VODO-260981 format. One record per residue (C-alpha): y, x, z; residue in one letter. Coordinates in pm, whole numbers, plus 50000, padded with zeros to 5 digits. Layout:
YXZa ...
This chain:
475084977047080x 475594940147156x 477914929647474x 475684896647499x 471774904847494x 471204865747481x 468884858947160x 469224825247045x 466104815947231x 467594822947537x 471004803447471x 469144773247299x 466934773347668x 470234779347893x 471954747447697x 468834727247748x 468974734148106x 472184720448185x 472034687647916x 474084703047613x 472784702947239x 475454731047131x 477524757347203x 480584733947023x 479864705847269x 479584732347564x 483304737647496x 484244699747356x 486624697647679x 489354722647535x 491724706647269x 491324713946957x 494604730146891x 493634755847150x 490334766047002x 489944798446770x 488214785546468x 488644818146234x 487134853946323x 488994874146534x 491514898546324x 489874933446415x 489884964746227x 486434976646136x 484394994746390x 484665031946435x 482265059746495x 482325081746841x 484515108746725x 486805087146464x 487395068546757x 488355095946994x 490745110446759x 492285073746711x 492995073847084x 494355104647100x 496795098646807x 498055068946993x 498305088647326x 500375112747134x 502985087347125x 503875082047548x 506745089547656x 506415111447948x 509515111148240x 510135127048548x 510145103548820x 511855096449138x 509835065949220x 508565057049608x 509395023849754x 506315021649934x 503745043549713x 504515080749752x 502815106749535x 501115133149644x 499405154749378x 494985151249486x 493385182149432x 490725176149113x 487935185149395x 488925147349496x 487535133849194x 484435153049176x 483405144249540x 484545109449470x 482105105949168x 478885123549351x 475725099649333x 475395094849693x 478675075049684x 477025046849491x 475425025249702x 475324988149723x 477824965149706x 478774967450064x 476954990050375x 475124960850558x 471754978550556x 471985010050772x 469055023350668x 470175029450280x 473505032550318x 474285062650576x 476615085750357x 478855056550290x 479035043150657x 479805079550763x 482555081950521x 484295050650624x 484005060751001x 485415096550899x 488415072150744x 488775052451050x 488905084651295x 491735097351080x 493975064651026x 493115060351418x 494535097751483x 497555093651239x 498955066151375x 498515076351770x 496555044051818x 492485040051941x 490825026151683x 490985016051312x 489384992751095x 487325001850724x 490224992750518x 492344963350386x 493504954950062x 496434972950053x 499694976050284x 501044946250235x 497944924850297x 497524949750607x 501224942150753x 500484904550717x 497104903750891x 498314923451138x 500864893251193x 498464870651207x 496134889751467x 499524892151692x 499534857151693x 495554850351791x 496524878152043x 499464865052206x 498854824152126x 502754824451990x 503694810851647x 506894829851537x 507464868751446x 510824889751390x 510444913251098x 512944941151065x 514734935750742x 514424976350670x 510514964650604x 509634963150244x 511124933550081x 507394926549956x 506074930650278x 508494907150418x 507214883150101x 503474884150158x 503954879350551x 506044848250428x 502974836750234x 500554840450473x 502474818250752x 503124794850475x 498884796250453x 498714790750842x 501294760250798x 504314772450937x 507384770450764x 510434791050719x 511284787151081x 508374805451224x 509924844151148x 513334854851204x 515244887651034x 516734914951249x 519774933751020x 520254970050940x 522984990551084x 525285010250843x 523115039950932x 520045021650754x 518015017451132x 516994983451272x 520414968051463x 518294965651791x 521204944251994x 520784920151709x 517104923951751x 517264916952161x 519384884052093x 516404872551794x 513674877252074x 512134851252284x 509384837952474x 507774822052135x 507864855451969x 504214866951872x 505204902351784x 508174925951621x 507334942851254x 509484972851182x 508774995650916x 509355035950970x 510325056450752x 511795020350648x 511955007350300x 515275028150278x 513945060450409x 515545060350750x 513585070951064x 513295040351339x 513675041751677x 510175030951742x 510255037652141x 513535015052206x 511654988851963x 508274986252160x 510404986152482x 512224955052373x 509564936852194x 507314942352538x 510424932352770x 509934896252620x 505934901652608x 505434905452207x 503634928352043x 505284956551869x 504004962851512x 504814995251318x 504544996550984x 503825028850762x 504205033450379x 504645073050410x 501505086250606x 502795121850560x 505705111950771x 502915111451063x 502645150451085x 506495153851213x 507765120351291x 506635103951654x 503455081051588x 503795046151667x 500595047751916x 502835076952153x 505595053952093x 503965024452277x 503364999951955x 500114979451995x 499294974751618x 500274997051301x 499664996250920x 500205012150619x 499675022150285x 497265055150159x 497425046549804x 499555081649755x 496775103849918x 494235086449674x 495035104849311x 497185088849026x 499725060249169x 501485052348781x 499025021648766x 500525007649101x 496884995249243x 494764994049378x 495775003449707x 494275011350062x 495384994250349x 495435014350663x 495344991051024x 494785005651370x 495294987951705x 494465000352112x 491114997052211x 491564966352425x 492914942552080x 489394957551872x 487414923651892x 490604905251714x 490764929651411x 490344918851069x 488044931550840x 484894952750930x 484294984751178x 482245010551157x 480395025351479x 478475059351542x 475295056051743x 471795072551767x 468565062551626x 465335059151818x 464645099951783x 468185106751917x 469585114451566x 473065102151492x 473455073251279x 476075046851162x 475895013251146x 478214981551094x 479254973451447x 482184944151390x 481844920751100x 484674896251126x 484244873050830x 483024839050798x 480114849150639x 479414869250962x 479784846751266x 481314811751347x 484264800151141x 485944792251422x 485414825151565x 486164842651214x 489814864151235x 489584871450866x 488634862650508x 488914897350350x 485554900050192x 485724942350180x 487334972050260x 488734990349929x 485675021349960x 486325039249672x 490335043449768x 489475043650116x 487135078050041x 489375091349807x 492025088350076x 489585105150329x 488215132750114x 491955147150056x 493045144450411x 490055163950503x 490685189350259x 494455192550407x 493275191050767x 496095186351048x 497765218550980x 497785215550596x 499085178150631x 502115192050880x 503125220650620x 502935195150327x 505065171050517x 507455199050596x 507795207350251x 508525168450165x 511095170750442x 513095202750337x 512835191249970x 514405156350001x 517255173250266x 517525193449958x 518025165849712x 520565145349984x 522765173650004x 522795176449606x 523195145049524x 525525133349820x 528115159149642x 528155143249287x 531365128249166x 531505086349259x 528225089849401x 527615083349811x 525005079950027x 524595046150127x 522695052050442x 523005083950652x 520105079750929x 517735103750983x 515475104550675x 511615121350574x 511375123250184x 513595090550032x 517155085350019x 519725056349881x 522355063849672x 525505047049547x 525825047149210x 529025044948947x 529875010248788x 528414987849026x 524464989648865x 521585010648985x 519994991448689x 521964999448406x 521685037648563x 518045035348569x 517975024348190x 520785052848082x 518615079948259x 515365067348113x 516515073347747x 516485113047850x 513255110648024x 514315108248378x 513725080948613x 516075087848894x 514865061649118x 514455025149210x 517265000549164x 517534979349468x 518444951849266x 515134944349135x 514464931049502x 516044894649504x 516684899549886x 518574930549875x 520144924449528x 523294909849663x 524154936349917x 522664968249749x 522644960249376x 524624997449292x 522145012749546x 518935034649399x 516405044249641x 515225080549555x 511865092649663x 510985130149668x 507715146549770x 506065181749694x 505325173249353x 508985178249312x 509965214649217x 513595222749277x 514135227248909x 513365187048893x 515915179249152x 518305198749011x 517585180348681x 518085148248856x 521445156248961x 522665173148647x 521545140148465x 523115117948760x 526065137348678x 526915131948316x 526305089248387x 529425076548445x 528745040348461x 
């Protein structure tokens, strides 16, 4: 089947409409040295059976690794039923659910997603999702600036370094320079230095942004951080890259936080491609009109039957530009639906059980790896399912390369992040979830024990 269905007559009519005599003339602005003047060097076409066999042959060359990667996306294997339900025809609707009479299924799914996110974070309302956790974090910073009328923000250095970079890019887009943000350092335990944070707070600070569990896997004292922020009139913004932790840890809303954001990709299926993600954003009810993105609400129709409608849309396409709070084009609908289905299947008790498994296996890994000769735990604060490990030889990157040859990816070398490379170049960030069995953790320990740097 031809990929382009246009006939020569179609092409001629289009060229005539734009005042061009030929295809060659259409591309005349492209320098000749950049144009391909020969046929593509492709092998002959294959029939379906032969092509499938060829793809299987190529796939057999792939190497599989035992991976202990986290660093913001934590893999929680999704039941096969998630993909099956995700593929039901009822969810194949228009590009975006503006017409409630034909989009009730999609609108209800988004409403359920919002409800789950609000309950996870202990807050009143959540939007219909964001692009990913990093953009959700940056949008929360802009939201805090709108609500407070202040310009500067404080970011904890325990916040994911890529989230900090995205926040910096957003603030530059708001024509604010480096002075628009300050960073609170970490303590030897890995948690935020509250005394340093207190010194950074001033009357022009819009919000304090802290991640918990933070980028190093350490749980923060959210109650103390919220109290500090509010004492100076700033808002408190929590970042949660591991939603499973909310089943055991104190929810941001319960600790007094005003906003909470996070990443839900780990519950949406396969994480090996790194995206797309699904950004989570929740807030207190009094801040609902400053939310970016969209909000689905529940109502009743003229007959008293329950229905769902798009009740808040804050883009320039919907309201006056000066009142728009976001340029977010649409929610990550498919990923949000996958997140919702998985969470509903787990239920409140299932999520708690899963969280306990994560905590227990990570604690086993922490005890086992911390006793390895030549290794040491980098931070000793309370953790959930990630830990930091100093490796012998001073280079975590070399350790990852060496163990990769043995089919083990022992974690993420913190040297890959420029803002952490100087202080933590010898440190691995190791993620453990229910996907790792005890035998897998033992294999990791054996591989590390044989590495001498």
